[in-house]
C-alpha positions as CSV (number, residue, x, y, z in Angstrom):
1,X,-37.1,47.9,-5.9
2,X,-38.0,44.9,-3.7
3,X,-41.7,44.5,-2.6
4,X,-42.7,45.7,0.8
5,X,-42.9,42.8,3.3
6,X,-45.9,42.1,5.5
7,X,-46.6,39.6,8.2
8,X,-49.9,38.7,10.0
9,X,-50.8,37.8,13.6
10,X,-54.1,36.2,14.4
11,X,-55.5,36.1,17.9
12,X,-58.6,34.3,18.9
13,X,-61.2,32.4,16.9
14,X,-61.4,30.6,13.5
15,X,-63.5,33.5,12.3
16,X,-60.4,35.8,12.8
17,X,-58.3,33.2,11.0
18,X,-60.5,33.3,7.9
19,X,-60.4,37.1,7.9
20,X,-56.7,37.3,8.2
21,X,-56.2,34.9,5.3
22,X,-58.4,37.1,3.2
23,X,-56.5,40.2,4.2
24,X,-53.2,38.4,3.3
25,X,-54.6,37.6,-0.2
26,X,-55.4,41.3,-0.7
27,X,-51.8,42.3,0.2
28,X,-50.4,39.6,-2.1
29,X,-52.6,40.9,-5.0
30,X,-51.2,44.4,-4.3
31,X,-47.6,43.2,-4.8
32,X,-46.6,42.8,-1.1
33,X,-44.5,39.9,0.0
34,X,-45.9,37.9,2.9
35,X,-43.3,36.7,5.4
36,X,-43.4,34.6,8.5
37,X,-44.8,36.1,11.7
38,X,-41.4,36.2,13.3
39,X,-39.6,37.6,10.2
40,X,-38.6,41.3,9.8
41,X,-41.4,43.1,7.9
42,X,-42.3,46.6,6.8
43,X,-45.9,46.1,7.9
44,X,-47.3,44.0,10.8
45,X,-51.0,43.3,10.8
46,X,-52.8,42.1,14.0
47,X,-56.3,40.7,14.0
48,X,-57.2,40.9,17.7
49,X,-59.5,39.1,20.1
50,X,-61.2,40.5,23.2
51,X,-63.1,37.5,24.6
52,X,-61.1,37.7,27.9
53,X,-58.8,40.2,29.7
54,X,-56.0,37.7,28.9
55,X,-56.8,38.1,25.2
56,X,-56.4,41.9,25.5
57,X,-53.2,41.6,27.4
58,X,-51.8,39.1,24.8
59,X,-52.5,41.7,22.0
60,X,-50.8,44.5,24.0
61,X,-47.7,42.4,24.6
62,X,-47.6,41.4,21.0
63,X,-47.6,45.0,19.8
64,X,-44.8,45.9,22.2
65,X,-42.8,42.8,21.0
66,X,-43.2,43.6,17.3
67,X,-42.3,47.3,17.9
68,X,-39.1,46.3,19.8
69,X,-38.1,43.8,17.2
70,X,-38.7,46.0,14.2
71,X,-39.2,49.7,15.3
72,X,-39.7,51.0,11.8
73,X,-42.5,48.6,10.9
74,X,-46.0,50.0,10.4
75,X,-48.3,48.2,12.9
76,X,-52.0,48.0,12.1
77,X,-54.5,46.5,14.6
78,X,-58.1,45.5,13.8
79,X,-60.5,42.9,15.3
80,X,-62.6,42.8,18.5
81,X,-60.1,44.5,20.9
82,X,-59.6,47.3,18.3
83,X,-63.4,47.6,18.1
84,X,-64.0,47.8,21.9
85,X,-60.9,49.8,23.0
86,X,-59.4,51.7,20.1
87,X,-57.9,54.5,22.1
88,X,-56.2,52.1,24.5
89,X,-54.5,50.4,21.6
90,X,-53.6,53.7,19.9
91,X,-51.8,54.8,23.0
92,X,-49.3,51.9,22.8
93,X,-46.0,53.0,21.3
94,X,-45.5,51.7,17.8
95,X,-49.1,51.6,16.7
96,X,-49.9,53.4,13.4
97,X,-53.4,52.3,12.5
98,X,-56.4,51.1,14.6
99,X,-59.4,49.9,12.6
100,X,-62.8,48.9,13.8
101,X,-64.4,45.6,12.7
102,X,-66.5,47.7,10.3
103,X,-63.4,49.1,8.7
104,X,-61.6,45.7,8.4
105,X,-62.3,45.6,4.7
106,X,-60.5,48.9,4.3
107,X,-57.3,47.7,6.1
108,X,-55.3,46.9,3.0
109,X,-56.1,50.3,1.3
110,X,-55.3,52.3,4.4
111,X,-52.1,50.5,5.1
112,X,-50.9,50.6,1.5
113,X,-51.3,54.3,1.5
114,X,-48.9,54.8,4.4
115,X,-45.4,55.6,3.4
116,X,-43.9,54.9,6.9
117,X,-44.4,55.3,10.6
118,X,-46.9,57.9,11.7
119,X,-49.0,59.1,14.6
120,X,-51.7,56.5,15.3
121,X,-54.8,56.9,13.1
122,X,-58.0,55.6,14.6
123,X,-61.0,54.5,12.6
124,X,-63.7,53.5,15.1
125,X,-67.5,53.2,15.2
126,X,-70.1,52.3,17.7
127,X,-71.9,48.9,17.9
128,X,-75.0,50.2,16.0
129,X,-72.8,51.1,13.1
130,X,-71.4,47.6,12.7
131,X,-73.4,46.7,9.6
132,X,-70.9,45.7,7.0
133,X,-70.0,42.1,6.2
134,X,-66.4,41.4,5.6
135,X,-66.5,38.3,3.3
136,X,-63.7,35.9,4.2
137,X,-62.3,32.5,3.8
138,X,-58.9,30.9,4.4
139,X,-57.0,29.5,1.5
140,X,-53.6,27.9,1.2
141,X,-52.8,28.2,4.9
142,X,-53.5,24.6,5.9
143,X,-55.4,21.5,4.6
144,X,-58.7,22.7,6.1
145,X,-60.2,26.0,5.0
146,X,-62.3,28.2,7.2
147,X,-65.4,29.8,5.5
148,X,-67.0,32.7,7.3
149,X,-70.8,32.4,6.7
150,X,-72.1,34.7,9.4
151,X,-71.0,37.6,11.7
152,X,-72.4,39.3,14.8
153,X,-74.7,38.0,17.5
154,X,-78.1,38.9,18.8
155,X,-77.9,36.9,22.0
156,X,-76.4,39.3,24.5
157,X,-75.3,36.8,27.2
158,X,-74.5,38.5,30.4
159,X,-70.7,37.8,30.4
160,X,-70.0,38.4,26.7
161,X,-68.8,41.4,24.7
162,X,-69.1,39.8,21.3
163,X,-72.4,41.6,20.5
164,X,-70.6,45.0,21.2
165,X,-67.5,43.9,19.2
166,X,-69.2,42.3,16.2
167,X,-72.7,43.9,16.1
168,X,-76.0,42.3,15.2
169,X,-76.2,39.0,13.4
170,X,-75.8,39.3,9.6
171,X,-74.7,37.2,6.7
172,X,-73.9,36.9,3.0
173,X,-76.4,35.2,0.6
174,X,-76.1,31.4,0.1
175,X,-75.2,31.9,-3.6
176,X,-72.2,34.0,-2.7
177,X,-71.0,31.6,-0.1
178,X,-71.3,28.7,-2.6
179,X,-69.1,30.7,-4.9
180,X,-66.5,31.1,-2.2
181,X,-66.6,27.3,-1.5
182,X,-66.0,26.7,-5.1
183,X,-62.9,29.0,-4.9
184,X,-61.7,26.9,-2.0
185,X,-62.2,23.7,-4.0
186,X,-60.4,25.2,-7.0
187,X,-57.4,26.0,-4.7
188,X,-57.2,22.3,-3.9
189,X,-58.4,22.2,-0.3
190,X,-60.6,19.3,0.6
191,X,-62.2,20.3,3.9
192,X,-64.1,23.4,4.9
193,X,-64.9,24.4,8.5
194,X,-68.1,26.6,8.5
195,X,-67.5,29.5,10.9
196,X,-69.3,32.4,12.3
197,X,-70.1,34.1,15.6
198,X,-73.4,32.3,15.8
199,X,-73.5,30.0,12.8
200,X,-76.9,28.6,13.5
201,X,-78.4,32.1,13.4
202,X,-77.5,32.3,9.7
203,X,-80.1,34.0,7.5
204,X,-81.1,37.0,9.5
205,X,-80.3,39.5,6.8
206,X,-81.2,37.4,3.7
207,X,-84.3,35.5,4.9
208,X,-82.5,32.2,4.3
209,X,-82.0,29.2,6.7
210,X,-78.8,27.5,8.0
211,X,-80.0,24.1,6.8
212,X,-80.5,25.5,3.3
213,X,-76.9,26.7,3.3
214,X,-75.7,23.3,4.4
215,X,-77.6,21.6,1.6
216,X,-76.1,24.1,-1.0
217,X,-72.6,23.6,0.3
218,X,-73.1,19.8,0.2
219,X,-73.5,20.0,-3.6
220,X,-70.2,21.8,-4.2
221,X,-67.9,19.6,-6.2
222,X,-64.3,19.2,-5.0
223,X,-65.0,19.5,-1.3
224,X,-64.9,16.1,0.5
225,X,-65.6,17.3,4.1
226,X,-67.4,19.9,6.0
227,X,-67.4,20.6,9.8
228,X,-69.6,23.1,11.7
229,X,-67.3,25.0,14.0
230,X,-69.8,25.7,16.7
231,X,-73.6,25.8,17.0
232,X,-75.8,26.9,19.9
233,X,-77.8,24.0,21.4
234,X,-81.2,25.8,20.8
235,X,-80.3,26.2,17.1
236,X,-79.1,22.6,16.6
237,X,-82.4,21.3,15.1
238,X,-83.5,17.8,14.4
239,X,-83.4,18.7,10.7
240,X,-79.7,19.7,10.9
241,X,-78.8,16.6,12.8
242,X,-80.6,14.4,10.4
243,X,-78.9,16.1,7.4
244,X,-75.4,15.7,8.9
245,X,-76.1,12.1,9.7
246,X,-77.2,11.4,6.1
247,X,-74.6,13.4,4.2
248,X,-71.3,11.7,3.5
249,X,-69.6,15.1,3.4
250,X,-70.7,16.5,6.8
251,X,-68.5,15.1,9.5
252,X,-69.9,13.7,12.8
253,X,-68.3,16.5,14.8
254,X,-70.2,19.0,16.9
255,X,-69.0,21.8,19.0
256,X,-71.9,22.9,21.3
257,X,-71.4,25.6,24.0
258,X,-72.9,24.7,27.4
259,X,-71.1,27.2,29.8
260,X,-72.7,25.8,33.0
261,X,-74.3,22.6,34.2
262,X,-76.4,24.6,36.7
263,X,-79.7,25.9,35.6
264,X,-79.5,28.7,38.1
265,X,-76.2,29.9,36.7
266,X,-77.4,29.5,33.1
267,X,-80.2,31.9,34.0
268,X,-77.7,34.4,35.4
269,X,-75.7,34.0,32.2
270,X,-78.9,34.7,30.1
271,X,-78.4,31.5,28.1
272,X,-81.4,30.3,26.0
273,X,-81.7,26.7,27.2
274,X,-81.7,24.5,30.3
275,X,-79.5,21.6,31.1
276,X,-82.4,19.3,30.3
277,X,-82.7,20.8,26.8
278,X,-78.9,20.6,26.3
279,X,-78.8,16.9,27.3
280,X,-81.7,16.2,24.9
281,X,-79.8,17.8,22.0
282,X,-76.7,15.7,22.8
283,X,-78.9,12.6,23.0
284,X,-80.4,13.5,19.6
285,X,-77.0,13.7,18.0
286,X,-76.0,10.4,19.4
287,X,-79.1,8.6,18.3
288,X,-78.3,9.6,14.7
289,X,-74.5,9.4,15.0
290,X,-73.5,7.2,17.9
291,X,-69.8,7.9,17.6
292,X,-70.0,11.6,17.0
293,X,-67.3,13.9,18.5
294,X,-69.0,16.3,20.8
295,X,-67.0,19.2,22.2
296,X,-68.4,21.5,24.9
297,X,-67.5,25.0,26.1
298,X,-67.8,25.6,29.9
299,X,-67.1,28.6,32.1
300,X,-66.1,28.2,35.7
301,X,-66.1,30.8,38.4
302,X,-69.1,32.8,37.1
303,X,-70.4,35.3,39.8
304,X,-72.6,33.4,42.2
305,X,-71.3,30.0,41.2
306,X,-71.3,28.0,44.5
307,X,-69.5,24.8,45.1
308,X,-72.9,23.0,44.7
309,X,-73.3,24.7,41.3
310,X,-69.9,23.6,40.2
311,X,-70.5,20.0,41.4
312,X,-73.7,20.1,39.3
313,X,-71.6,21.2,36.3
314,X,-69.0,18.5,36.9
315,X,-71.5,15.7,37.4
316,X,-73.6,16.9,34.4
317,X,-70.5,16.8,32.1
318,X,-69.3,13.5,33.5
319,X,-72.7,12.0,32.7
320,X,-72.8,13.4,29.2
321,X,-69.4,12.0,28.4
322,X,-68.4,14.5,25.7
323,X,-65.2,13.9,23.7
324,X,-63.6,17.2,24.8
325,X,-64.1,20.2,27.1
326,X,-63.0,23.7,26.3
327,X,-62.7,25.3,29.8
328,X,-62.6,29.0,30.5
329,X,-62.2,30.7,34.0
330,X,-64.7,33.6,34.1
331,X,-63.2,36.8,32.9
332,X,-65.0,40.0,33.9
333,X,-65.6,42.3,30.8
334,X,-66.4,46.0,31.2
335,X,-69.9,46.9,30.1
336,X,-71.4,43.5,30.5
337,X,-74.2,42.8,33.0
338,X,-72.1,40.2,34.8
339,X,-69.9,43.0,36.2
340,X,-72.7,44.0,38.5
341,X,-73.6,40.5,39.8
342,X,-72.8,39.8,43.5
343,X,-70.9,36.9,45.0
344,X,-67.7,37.1,43.0
345,X,-65.7,33.9,42.9
346,X,-62.1,34.1,44.0
347,X,-59.5,33.5,41.2
348,X,-57.9,30.6,43.2
349,X,-61.3,28.9,43.4
350,X,-62.0,29.3,39.7
351,X,-58.5,27.9,38.9
352,X,-59.0,24.9,41.1
353,X,-62.4,24.2,39.4
354,X,-60.9,24.6,36.0
355,X,-58.2,22.1,37.0
356,X,-60.8,19.5,38.0
357,X,-62.5,19.9,34.7
358,X,-59.2,19.6,32.9
359,X,-58.6,16.2,34.5
360,X,-62.1,15.2,33.5
361,X,-61.5,16.3,30.0
362,X,-58.2,14.3,29.8
363,X,-60.0,11.1,30.9
364,X,-63.0,11.6,28.6
365,X,-60.9,12.5,25.5
366,X,-58.7,9.5,26.1
367,X,-61.7,7.2,26.4
368,X,-63.2,8.6,23.2
369,X,-60.1,8.3,21.2
370,X,-59.4,4.8,22.5
371,X,-62.8,3.6,21.2
372,X,-61.4,4.1,17.7
373,X,-58.7,1.4,18.2
374,X,-59.2,-1.5,15.9
375,X,-61.6,0.3,13.6
376,X,-61.2,1.7,10.1
377,X,-61.8,5.4,9.2
378,X,-61.2,8.0,6.5
379,X,-58.4,10.3,7.4
380,X,-57.4,13.6,5.8
381,X,-53.6,14.0,6.3
382,X,-52.0,17.4,6.7
383,X,-48.7,18.7,5.6
384,X,-46.9,19.1,8.9
385,X,-44.1,16.6,9.6
386,X,-42.9,15.8,13.1
387,X,-40.4,13.1,13.8
388,X,-40.9,11.5,10.4
389,X,-44.6,11.3,10.9
390,X,-47.6,13.0,9.4
391,X,-50.9,13.7,11.1
392,X,-54.5,13.9,10.1
393,X,-58.1,13.6,11.5
394,X,-60.9,11.1,11.1
395,X,-64.4,12.4,10.5
396,X,-65.0,12.1,14.3
397,X,-61.9,14.2,14.9
398,X,-59.6,11.5,16.3
399,X,-56.0,12.5,15.4
400,X,-54.1,9.8,13.6
401,X,-50.3,9.5,12.9
402,X,-48.6,7.6,10.2
403,X,-45.1,7.5,8.5
404,X,-44.7,10.7,6.4
405,X,-45.6,10.2,2.8
406,X,-45.9,13.4,0.6
407,X,-48.2,11.6,-1.8
408,X,-50.8,11.2,1.0
409,X,-50.8,14.9,2.0
410,X,-54.2,16.5,1.4
411,X,-55.6,13.2,0.5
412,X,-58.4,11.3,2.2
413,X,-57.1,7.8,3.0
414,X,-58.7,4.7,4.4
415,X,-56.8,3.9,7.6
416,X,-56.9,1.1,10.2
417,X,-56.5,2.7,13.6
418,X,-54.1,1.1,16.0
419,X,-52.7,1.8,19.5
420,X,-53.2,5.1,21.2
421,X,-50.2,7.0,22.7
422,X,-50.1,9.3,25.7
423,X,-51.2,12.3,23.6
424,X,-54.3,10.3,22.5
425,X,-53.0,10.0,18.9
426,X,-53.8,6.8,17.2
427,X,-51.4,4.9,15.0
428,X,-52.7,4.6,11.5
429,X,-52.1,1.8,9.0
430,X,-53.0,3.1,5.5
431,X,-55.0,0.7,3.5
432,X,-54.4,0.7,-0.3
């Protein structure tokens, strides 16, 4: 009898990616055969996102697509959308299991116990019951591994549902995370991206500190590189900056959410810093690491955002000159305080503002990448081949292309950076 086939579909963040990879390993240990996302399967697992209404819609459309394509497949849905709106998902034709984020660790057991299609079973819980920690890391899916170090968030920003979907901030002990990093190293992966909902808040449940975790991971043999996926500006301490600047393993790459360049709007968002504090943190990074990649999240069209507020945001970002902008039109989420704020911004206005920032991002990212031309850098090449070329990233997250060489895959190579193309990729000449 051939093994049952299972495929996986991850929506949303790197945290979800690490969790899906862990779920896939559970199924593999149980004798299931993992197949491609678009291949026929006996079981389809969806790890959902709910950061915007678009994310919810994307999940619903995916469920319907999977059911049409393979009507006999068991469809199991977990993740943030499943946590927030389990009954809404259960009502979609084809769904067999809906599991809260608290029950994510039980997904394999519950799915394996099903013999076939059934009436949707729902395992839900409220936010206060979200206390379990689903240990997760990606392995074997790509050159970089994602290590989940923290879950949940205590910040309760006025536009965000993550606190409701993920619960309070919690984490595993440092010793356990070091063990997982060693497993990643043993699997042959060279780079780890440290992920969490609010990574800098690490230690709430163990009495430890994020900086102590970084120091412990730094000592793991076999891992050449670490990146911090995202860190709140008020948690990016001088101590963390100094450590990243001094460690050869921690890359000069920071993702720092801003959300608005208007202090008035930051107050309405219930963010925990001012634009002056944010700018000071960026300046602190650049003093220690002048060529660091700095990516910034920004929301446009938040309720009450006037044209003057948006111009303040645009000018603030243009002055900071980050390497990249992640731009999100505001998406109203039920149950959040932002729903009740007056002076809604028309969707067409938010779209226009997002377009202006996209143009700014294109210019800033091009300028940042171009500054690498003529320098040498360490590049970790990935396995994907396109047009006879392989691609990899410098420590500062400039993407580099070179003729495909299987011997260079998953290897850190010294590369001289040449001309930049229209996609901001730099030509790389590998030095022996």
